[in-house]
C-alpha positions as CSV (number, residue, x, y, z in Angstrom):
1,M,12.1,7.7,3.3
2,A,15.1,6.0,2.7
3,T,15.3,3.2,0.6
4,G,16.5,0.0,2.5
5,F,14.8,1.0,5.6
6,E,17.5,1.0,7.6
7,A,18.1,0.7,11.3
8,T,15.9,2.1,13.8
9,N,19.1,4.1,15.1
10,L,18.9,6.6,12.6
11,P,18.7,10.5,13.1
12,E,16.1,10.9,11.2
13,L,14.0,7.7,12.7
14,N,14.9,9.1,16.4
15,H,13.7,13.1,15.0
16,K,10.7,11.6,14.2
17,M,10.4,9.6,17.6
18,E,11.4,13.2,19.1
19,E,8.5,14.8,17.7
20,S,5.1,15.2,19.1
21,S,1.7,15.3,17.1
22,N,-1.6,15.1,17.9
23,K,-2.0,12.6,14.2
24,T,0.7,10.6,15.6
25,V,-0.7,6.9,17.6
26,R,2.1,6.6,20.4
27,F,2.7,3.6,21.0
28,G,4.0,1.9,24.7
29,I,6.1,-1.7,24.5
30,L,5.1,-4.3,27.0
31,G,8.4,-6.3,27.2
32,C,12.3,-6.5,25.6
33,A,12.0,-9.7,23.6
34,S,13.6,-9.7,20.3
35,I,10.8,-9.6,17.9
36,A,10.3,-5.8,20.1
37,R,13.4,-4.8,18.3
38,K,11.9,-5.4,15.1
39,V,8.0,-4.1,15.7
40,A,10.1,-0.8,17.5
41,R,11.7,0.1,13.9
42,A,8.4,-0.6,12.2
43,I,6.8,1.8,14.4
44,G,9.8,4.8,13.7
45,L,9.6,3.7,10.2
46,A,5.2,3.8,10.3
47,P,4.7,7.6,9.2
48,N,1.9,7.4,11.7
49,A,3.3,6.1,14.8
50,T,6.0,6.9,17.2
51,L,7.7,5.1,20.2
52,G,6.7,6.8,23.4
53,A,7.9,4.1,25.9
54,I,9.3,0.7,26.9
55,A,9.1,-1.6,29.8
56,S,10.2,-4.9,31.2
57,R,10.3,-6.3,34.3
58,S,13.0,-4.4,35.7
59,K,14.1,-1.1,34.8
60,E,17.5,-1.6,34.2
61,K,17.1,-4.3,31.0
62,A,15.0,-1.3,29.9
63,E,17.3,0.8,29.9
64,R,19.5,-1.4,28.2
65,F,17.8,-2.1,25.8
66,A,16.8,0.9,24.7
67,A,20.4,1.7,24.9
68,E,21.3,-1.0,22.8
69,N,18.9,0.0,19.8
70,G,19.4,3.6,19.9
71,Y,16.2,5.3,21.4
72,P,15.8,8.9,22.1
73,A,15.8,10.5,24.9
74,T,11.8,11.0,24.6
75,V,11.5,7.4,24.8
76,R,10.3,6.5,28.2
77,V,11.7,3.6,30.3
78,Y,9.5,1.4,32.6
79,G,10.8,-0.8,35.2
80,S,7.0,-2.6,35.2
81,Y,4.4,-3.2,32.5
82,D,1.6,-1.3,34.7
83,E,3.6,1.9,34.5
84,V,2.8,2.2,30.6
85,L,-0.9,1.1,30.5
86,E,-0.4,3.8,33.1
87,D,0.9,6.5,31.6
88,P,-1.4,8.9,29.0
89,C,0.7,9.4,26.5
90,V,0.7,6.4,25.2
91,D,-2.3,5.1,22.7
92,A,-1.2,1.4,22.1
93,V,0.8,-1.3,23.4
94,Y,2.5,-4.0,21.9
95,V,2.2,-7.3,23.8
96,P,5.3,-9.5,23.0
97,L,5.2,-11.4,25.9
98,P,4.4,-14.9,26.5
99,T,1.3,-16.3,24.7
100,S,0.6,-17.7,28.7
101,L,0.9,-13.7,29.9
102,H,-1.7,-12.3,27.3
103,V,-4.9,-12.5,28.3
104,R,-3.9,-10.5,31.6
105,W,-1.9,-7.9,30.1
106,A,-4.4,-7.7,26.9
107,V,-7.0,-7.5,29.3
108,M,-5.5,-4.9,31.7
109,A,-4.3,-2.7,28.7
110,A,-7.7,-2.9,26.9
111,A,-9.4,-1.2,30.3
112,K,-7.0,1.6,30.4
113,R,-8.4,2.4,26.7
114,K,-5.3,1.4,24.9
115,H,-5.3,-0.2,21.7
116,V,-3.6,-3.5,21.5
117,L,-1.3,-5.0,18.9
118,L,-0.7,-8.4,19.9
119,E,1.8,-10.8,19.1
120,K,0.8,-14.2,17.7
121,P,-0.4,-17.2,19.0
122,V,-2.7,-14.5,20.6
123,A,-4.1,-16.9,23.6
124,L,-3.6,-20.9,24.3
125,D,-7.3,-21.2,23.5
126,V,-10.6,-19.4,21.9
127,A,-12.1,-18.7,25.8
128,E,-8.8,-17.0,26.4
129,L,-8.9,-15.2,23.1
130,D,-13.1,-14.5,23.8
131,R,-11.8,-13.0,27.4
132,I,-9.3,-10.3,25.2
133,L,-11.8,-9.6,22.6
134,E,-14.7,-8.6,25.2
135,A,-12.6,-6.2,26.7
136,V,-11.2,-4.7,23.8
137,E,-15.3,-4.6,22.7
138,S,-16.2,-3.0,25.7
139,N,-13.7,-0.8,25.9
140,G,-14.0,0.7,22.5
141,V,-10.1,0.0,21.2
142,Q,-8.4,-1.5,18.3
143,F,-7.3,-5.3,18.3
144,M,-5.4,-6.9,15.8
145,D,-2.3,-9.7,15.7
146,G,1.0,-9.6,14.6
147,S,0.4,-11.6,11.5
148,M,2.9,-9.0,9.5
149,W,2.4,-10.9,6.0
150,L,-1.0,-10.3,5.6
151,H,-0.2,-6.4,5.6
152,H,2.6,-7.0,2.3
153,P,1.1,-5.6,-1.1
154,R,2.4,-8.6,-2.5
155,T,-0.6,-10.2,-0.2
156,A,-3.3,-7.9,-2.0
157,R,-1.5,-8.9,-5.5
158,I,-1.8,-13.0,-5.4
159,Q,-5.8,-12.4,-4.4
160,S,-6.3,-10.5,-8.3
161,F,-4.9,-13.9,-9.6
162,F,-8.0,-15.8,-7.8
163,S,-11.3,-16.3,-9.3
164,L,-14.6,-18.8,-8.4
165,S,-14.8,-19.6,-12.4
166,P,-11.4,-20.0,-15.1
167,S,-9.9,-16.9,-16.6
168,T,-7.0,-16.7,-19.1
169,N,-5.7,-14.0,-16.2
170,T,-6.0,-15.8,-13.3
171,I,-5.6,-19.1,-11.8
172,G,-8.9,-19.9,-11.2
173,P,-10.8,-21.9,-8.3
174,I,-8.6,-23.0,-6.3
175,R,-7.5,-26.2,-6.1
176,F,-4.3,-26.6,-3.8
177,V,-2.3,-24.7,-1.2
178,S,1.0,-25.7,-0.6
179,I,2.6,-23.7,2.7
180,P,5.9,-24.9,3.6
181,L,7.4,-23.2,6.5
182,H,11.0,-24.3,7.5
183,F,13.8,-23.4,9.6
184,I,16.1,-26.5,9.7
185,L,14.7,-28.6,12.4
186,Y,15.6,-32.1,10.6
187,S,12.3,-33.1,9.8
188,F,9.3,-33.3,7.3
189,S,6.2,-35.1,5.9
190,F,4.7,-35.6,3.1
191,T,1.1,-37.0,2.2
192,I,-0.8,-38.5,-0.9
193,S,-4.4,-37.9,-0.8
194,Y,-7.1,-39.2,-3.6
195,K,-9.9,-36.7,-3.6
196,E,-10.8,-36.0,0.2
197,N,-8.8,-39.1,1.4
198,P,-5.5,-38.8,2.6
199,I,-4.2,-42.7,1.1
200,F,-0.5,-42.2,2.9
201,H,1.6,-40.0,5.2
202,M,5.3,-40.1,5.8
203,H,7.6,-38.4,7.9
204,S,11.4,-37.9,7.1
205,S,12.3,-40.6,9.9
206,Q,10.5,-43.0,8.3
207,L,13.6,-42.6,5.3
208,T,17.5,-42.9,5.3
209,A,18.5,-40.5,2.6
210,I,16.3,-37.8,0.4
211,N,16.1,-33.7,0.6
212,K,14.3,-32.5,3.2
213,H,11.1,-30.9,1.0
214,T,7.6,-31.6,1.3
215,F,5.9,-33.3,-1.5
216,V,2.3,-33.2,-2.0
217,I,-0.5,-34.9,-4.5
218,L,-3.9,-33.8,-4.0
219,Y,-6.5,-34.3,-6.2
220,G,-9.8,-32.4,-6.2
221,L,-10.5,-28.8,-4.5
222,K,-7.3,-28.8,-2.3
223,I,-5.1,-26.5,0.2
224,H,-1.9,-28.0,1.8
225,S,0.7,-25.8,4.0
226,T,3.9,-26.8,6.2
227,S,5.6,-24.6,8.8
228,T,9.0,-25.9,10.0
229,M,12.0,-23.8,11.3
230,P,15.3,-24.8,12.9
231,A,15.4,-25.4,16.3
232,L,19.1,-25.8,17.8
233,A,20.0,-27.4,21.2
234,E,19.8,-24.4,23.4
235,F,16.1,-23.7,21.7
236,L,15.2,-26.9,22.5
237,E,16.3,-26.4,26.3
238,N,15.4,-23.0,26.9
239,N,13.3,-20.8,24.4
240,I,10.0,-19.7,25.8
241,R,8.3,-21.7,22.4
242,V,9.0,-24.6,24.5
243,K,8.4,-24.1,27.9
244,P,4.6,-25.4,28.6
245,E,4.7,-22.5,31.6
246,L,5.2,-19.8,28.7
247,D,4.6,-20.3,25.0
248,G,2.3,-24.2,25.6
249,L,1.4,-24.8,22.2
250,G,5.1,-24.9,21.1
251,A,4.7,-25.0,17.1
252,L,1.4,-25.6,16.8
253,G,0.9,-21.8,18.1
254,D,4.1,-20.7,16.4
255,L,4.5,-21.9,13.2
256,A,0.6,-23.3,12.6
257,W,-0.7,-19.9,13.1
258,Y,0.7,-18.9,9.8
259,C,0.2,-22.2,7.8
260,I,-3.5,-22.0,9.2
261,G,-4.5,-18.4,8.9
262,A,-2.8,-18.7,5.1
263,S,-5.4,-21.5,4.9
264,L,-8.5,-19.3,6.0
265,W,-7.3,-16.5,4.2
266,A,-6.8,-18.8,1.1
267,R,-10.7,-19.7,1.7
268,S,-11.7,-16.2,2.4
269,Y,-12.1,-16.7,6.1
270,Q,-15.0,-19.3,5.5
271,L,-14.1,-21.8,8.3
272,P,-13.4,-25.6,7.0
273,T,-15.9,-28.4,8.1
274,S,-13.5,-30.7,10.0
275,V,-10.0,-30.6,11.3
276,T,-7.9,-33.9,11.4
277,A,-4.5,-34.4,13.4
278,L,-2.1,-36.6,11.8
279,P,-0.5,-39.2,14.1
280,D,2.7,-37.9,13.5
281,V,3.4,-35.5,16.3
282,T,6.4,-34.9,18.1
283,R,6.8,-33.5,21.5
284,N,9.2,-32.7,24.1
285,E,9.8,-34.1,27.7
286,A,7.4,-31.2,28.9
287,G,4.9,-32.0,26.4
288,V,5.6,-29.5,24.2
289,I,4.4,-30.1,20.4
290,L,7.6,-29.7,18.4
291,S,6.4,-31.1,15.3
292,I,2.6,-31.7,13.9
293,T,0.3,-32.5,10.5
294,A,-3.0,-32.0,10.2
295,S,-5.4,-31.8,7.7
296,L,-8.7,-29.1,6.9
297,L,-11.5,-29.8,5.3
298,W,-14.1,-27.8,2.8
299,D,-17.3,-29.3,1.9
300,Q,-19.1,-26.4,0.3
301,P,-19.0,-24.5,-1.8
302,N,-16.2,-26.7,-3.6
303,Q,-14.7,-29.4,-2.1
304,T,-11.3,-28.4,-0.6
305,L,-8.9,-30.0,1.8
306,A,-5.7,-28.2,3.0
307,T,-3.0,-30.0,4.5
308,I,-0.3,-28.3,7.2
309,H,3.1,-29.4,9.0
310,C,4.6,-27.4,11.7
311,S,7.9,-28.6,13.0
312,F,10.9,-26.5,14.8
313,L,13.0,-29.8,13.5
314,S,13.2,-29.2,9.9
315,H,15.1,-26.7,7.2
316,T,14.5,-22.9,6.8
317,S,11.9,-22.6,4.0
318,M,8.8,-20.4,3.6
319,D,7.0,-21.7,0.8
320,L,3.5,-20.4,-0.5
321,A,2.0,-22.9,-3.3
322,I,-1.5,-21.5,-4.6
323,C,-3.0,-24.1,-7.4
324,G,-6.4,-24.0,-9.6
325,S,-7.7,-24.8,-12.6
326,N,-6.1,-22.8,-14.8
327,G,-2.4,-21.9,-13.0
328,S,-0.8,-21.6,-10.2
329,L,1.3,-19.9,-8.0
330,H,4.4,-19.7,-6.1
331,L,5.9,-18.2,-3.4
332,R,9.7,-19.3,-1.5
333,D,9.6,-16.1,1.3
334,F,5.6,-15.9,2.2
335,I,5.9,-14.9,5.7
336,I,9.3,-12.8,5.8
337,P,10.6,-11.6,2.4
338,Y,13.8,-12.3,0.6
339,Q,14.3,-8.3,1.2
340,E,12.3,-5.8,2.6
341,T,11.8,-3.3,-0.5
342,S,10.2,-5.4,-2.9
343,A,8.9,-9.3,-3.4
344,S,7.6,-11.6,-6.2
345,I,5.4,-14.4,-7.2
346,D,6.1,-17.1,-9.5
347,L,3.0,-17.2,-11.6
348,T,2.1,-20.0,-14.2
349,L,-1.0,-19.9,-16.6
350,G,-2.3,-22.3,-19.1
351,A,0.2,-25.0,-18.4
352,K,0.5,-28.1,-20.4
353,F,3.0,-30.5,-21.3
354,V,4.5,-30.4,-24.9
355,D,4.7,-33.5,-27.0
356,L,5.8,-36.3,-25.2
357,H,5.9,-35.1,-22.2
358,I,9.3,-34.2,-22.6
359,G,8.9,-30.4,-21.2
360,W,6.4,-27.9,-20.4
361,N,4.6,-25.2,-23.0
362,V,5.3,-22.2,-20.3
363,R,7.7,-21.5,-17.5
364,P,7.0,-19.1,-14.6
365,E,6.4,-15.3,-14.8
366,E,8.2,-13.9,-11.9
367,V,5.8,-10.7,-11.3
368,H,7.2,-8.3,-9.0
369,V,5.9,-6.7,-6.2
370,A,7.3,-3.1,-4.5
371,N,7.0,-1.7,-1.2
372,E,7.5,1.4,0.4
373,L,7.7,-0.2,3.6
374,P,8.7,-3.1,5.2
375,Q,5.6,-5.2,5.8
376,E,5.9,-5.0,9.6
377,A,6.0,-1.5,9.1
378,L,2.7,-1.4,6.6
379,M,1.1,-3.6,9.9
380,V,2.0,-0.7,12.2
381,Q,0.8,1.6,9.9
382,E,-2.4,0.0,9.1
383,F,-3.4,-0.6,12.6
384,S,-2.2,3.0,13.6
385,R,-4.6,4.5,10.8
386,L,-7.5,2.5,12.8
387,V,-6.4,3.9,16.2
388,A,-6.4,7.1,15.1
389,S,-9.8,7.0,13.3
390,I,-11.1,5.7,16.4
391,R,-9.2,8.4,18.8
392,D,-10.1,11.7,16.9
393,C,-13.0,11.0,14.6
394,G,-15.3,8.6,17.2
395,S,-14.9,5.7,14.3
396,Q,-15.8,2.3,15.6
397,P,-13.1,-0.2,16.0
398,S,-12.7,-2.3,13.0
399,N,-14.1,-6.1,13.6
400,K,-12.2,-7.3,10.4
401,W,-8.8,-7.8,12.9
402,P,-10.4,-9.9,15.9
403,E,-12.5,-11.9,13.9
404,I,-9.2,-13.1,11.2
405,S,-7.5,-13.9,14.8
406,R,-10.5,-15.8,16.3
407,K,-11.0,-18.0,13.3
408,T,-7.4,-18.9,13.6
409,Q,-7.4,-19.8,17.0
410,L,-10.6,-21.8,16.4
411,V,-8.9,-24.2,13.8
412,V,-5.7,-24.5,16.3
413,D,-8.1,-25.2,19.1
414,A,-9.2,-27.9,17.1
415,V,-6.3,-29.3,15.7
416,K,-5.2,-30.3,19.7
417,K,-8.8,-31.4,20.3
418,S,-8.3,-34.1,17.3
419,L,-4.8,-34.9,19.4
420,E,-6.3,-35.4,22.6
421,L,-9.3,-37.5,20.6
422,G,-6.5,-40.0,19.1
423,C,-6.6,-38.0,15.5
424,K,-10.0,-38.0,14.9
425,P,-11.9,-35.4,12.8
426,V,-13.3,-32.2,14.9
427,F,-16.2,-30.5,13.3
428,L,-16.6,-27.0,13.4
């Protein structure tokens, strides 16, 4: 495999798409959104997957999409999504459609015995997601959402530093997690908490001049995350993520999916005891959330507080900071690594101040993690492995990925419910 993971239209990738193998999972893509280009490329890079078909609501758009991306003539081009679902040579579908269309097309795909790789957020609420999960379960097909960062080897490497008790080689019990995901949108917030009680919260609109970052001071067992991205005027007017009829969750679905998912991941997917939205929510004229802050509280087995901030109005950053009793680690690019071929973790163990508190006794160690494929191709590879096991060996679909999606959706719903209740806690 070439290093650097070159573009999809390289000859070797086109040749791979043209190959026919019973061991290869054949994908159809419903829709020609920009994210579809990334996943189509990932399908070309994954050794156990191939692109078989693409579809748009018009054949002309699908043909243009195929031509622009250099797909070979063996990739079938359709002018309707139904044609992909009827194609007997398609094993699985990737669905990057607007969230409001997910339940319809995911359920229809499952009914046609197509395995479903569904872009996040997976649904507008857990009731919709349950319809999807019921369909995939009753038809014996695999489900996975498009949270690509979970498949990067760095994610597993981070977990090797977790421990329920203090250790010289781990960060010990988690005290605090910070996950800023920013893309220039000119807003930020910070929260100061004492024990389990947030005692001060401020949004950047309340300040005159300060760097646009998130600052958190937390005592006790805490997790904090923020996720913001830069929306220019054209985005805020026309993007599907700000249209109530298309992606009505806005930043809560598009960005908080990562922050909530990372907070749950850090807690081994234990649901929080309560979820509370903070009152600094910003909406557009149509009522879609552009910026939101919320807290998640776990009571057992150790008290943990997670605060998340998600916005279409801030500078680009994707930080993940996890602090334990014995150390901390920090990622600055946890959702999309700076480069495809490797990623890193800043790890600090046993840090203390030197005499007079004029410096630190240690500096972070940069832990490098190499990867043979980009994380989206690793996602496709794992999904295809599960699909092939079902198709070729009679295995049962894995429940791991549907359960992760459902728990994430439950917390998304709880944040929304807390907003509706005037920012009161919602207990799970």
